N, C-alpha and C positions, 0 to 999 in steps of 0.2 A: 518578511516575504519580498519586500521591494528589491533587496539585493540578492537574495538566494535564487529566485526563479530565473532572472536573466543570466546568472552565472551557470545554472544548470543548462539552460538553453544553449549558451555559447559552447559549453563543453560537448553537448550532444551533437551540435552542428559540426564542430571541429572533428569529431570522430565519425561523422556521417551516420549517426545512430538516431533512431526514433524510440519513443517510449509510450507506455500505456499504464493505467492504474487499475488495480482491482481493490475495490473498497467495500467494506462491510460497515463497521461502526461509524465511519465518517460520512457515509451516505452521499458521496460525490463531492464533498468539500475540497478534497485534494485536487481533483480534476478541474473543478470550477476555479480554484486559485491559479492553477497552471495556465488555464486559458484566459485569465484576466489580462494577460500580457500580450501586446501586439506582436505578431511574428511567431507566436507559439505553434502555429500550424506547420512550421518548418520542422519541428521536432516532436510534437505531441500528436499521437494518432487517435487515441480514444480511451474509453474507460468502460469497465463493467462494475456496476454497483450490485454486488452479490450479497444482499442482505439475508437471503434465505439459503439454507444448506442445499436446496435443490438447484439453485443458480450456481452455487460454488461447484457442484458436481457436474451439471450439464454444460455450462458455458466456460468454466475455468478448468475443467478436467481434474478436479480434486477427487482422488479415489474415495469411493464410499467408505471403505474400511478405515481410512484415516479419520474421517468425520466420526464414525462410530466409536473408534478406539480412543481418539484424543480430543474430540469435540471441535467446534468451529473456532474457538479461541485457543489456538495452540500453535506451537512451532511447525509441526508437519503441515498443518493446514495453510499457514501463510506462505510457507516455502512453495507448496504446490500451487497456490494462487498466483504468486509472482511468476513462476515458470509457465503456468497455464495461460495467463493473460498475454504473455509473449507469443505463445502458439496461436491463441484465438485471434489476436489483433494483427499478428505478424510484425512484431517489433523486436528491437535489440535489448531494450531495458523494460523491465516490469517491476512495479512496486505494489505492495499489498499491505492491508491492515485488517485485523479482525480483533474486536475487543468488546468490553462491557462499559458503555458510556454512562449507564445509570439513569435514574437513581435506583432502578430495580434490576434484577438479573444476576447480581453477584452471589458468590458462594464463598465459603471459607477458603477453598482452594483457588478460586478465581474471583477475587473481590471486585467491586465496582472500581473502575479506573485501570483495570488490567487490559493492556493492549499489546498484541503481538504484531510485529512488522516484518516484512520480507522485501528483499531487493534482489532481483536477478539482473546482473550487469556483466557483460563480457563473458558470458558462459558460466559464471559463478553465482551461486545463490547464498545470500547472507540472511540472517534473521536475528531478531533481538526482542526481548520482552521488556515492557515498561509498566510502571504502576504510577498513574497520574492521580492527582487529587482535584477536588472541586466539583462543580455541577456538570451536567451533561455537555453543555456547550464548551466549558473549560476543558474537559477531557478531549473533546473533538479538536479544539484549537491547539492544545499541547501536542496531540497526535500529528496534526498537520505540520506544525513547526518542526517536530522531531524527525518525521519521515523525510522531509525535504532537506534538513540539515545533514542527515546521515547520507542521503543520496548524493548530495554535493561532495561530501567527504570521499565517498566511494569513487565517484567519477574523477575526482582530482588525483586519486591514487591509481586509476586504471590506465 
C-alpha cells in the first residue's frame, strides 16, 4: 500500500479528479487505507459503507430489481455501486466492493471468498470477480490490495 496509494493520489491530482469508495464486505477498510496518507484530502472525498441492501439502494442508487435478480454480491450490483457513489458524493472516480468474507454466508454459487469489484473511471465502468482464500481478515486484505492495484492500472491507462 505504501507505494500504491501515493501513485493513485498523484494520478488523480494530475487529472484534477476526486474519488470515493462504496464498500460492503471490507467495511471501510479501503477508505481508511486511502486516508492514512497525508494529503489524501486533495483527491479523496468520502465513502459509503453499504453493508445492507437498503443502504445500497437508498444511498448508492442501486436499483432494487438488480438486488432482487442478481443479489448483493454480483457484477450488476458493484457496477451500480461504483456509479452510484460518484453521483452521491459528486466525484469523478468511484470504486466498489461486495463480497462474502466468511466464514459463513457462502453458497455453492457464491462461496466464501467471492468478491465482486467495480471501478467507475473517466465515464467508463469496469468490473471483475475474484475468489480469495483464507480467513475473514485475509479476504478483506486481499480485496483491499486488489482493488487498489486495479485502480492504479486503470488510472495509468486513462
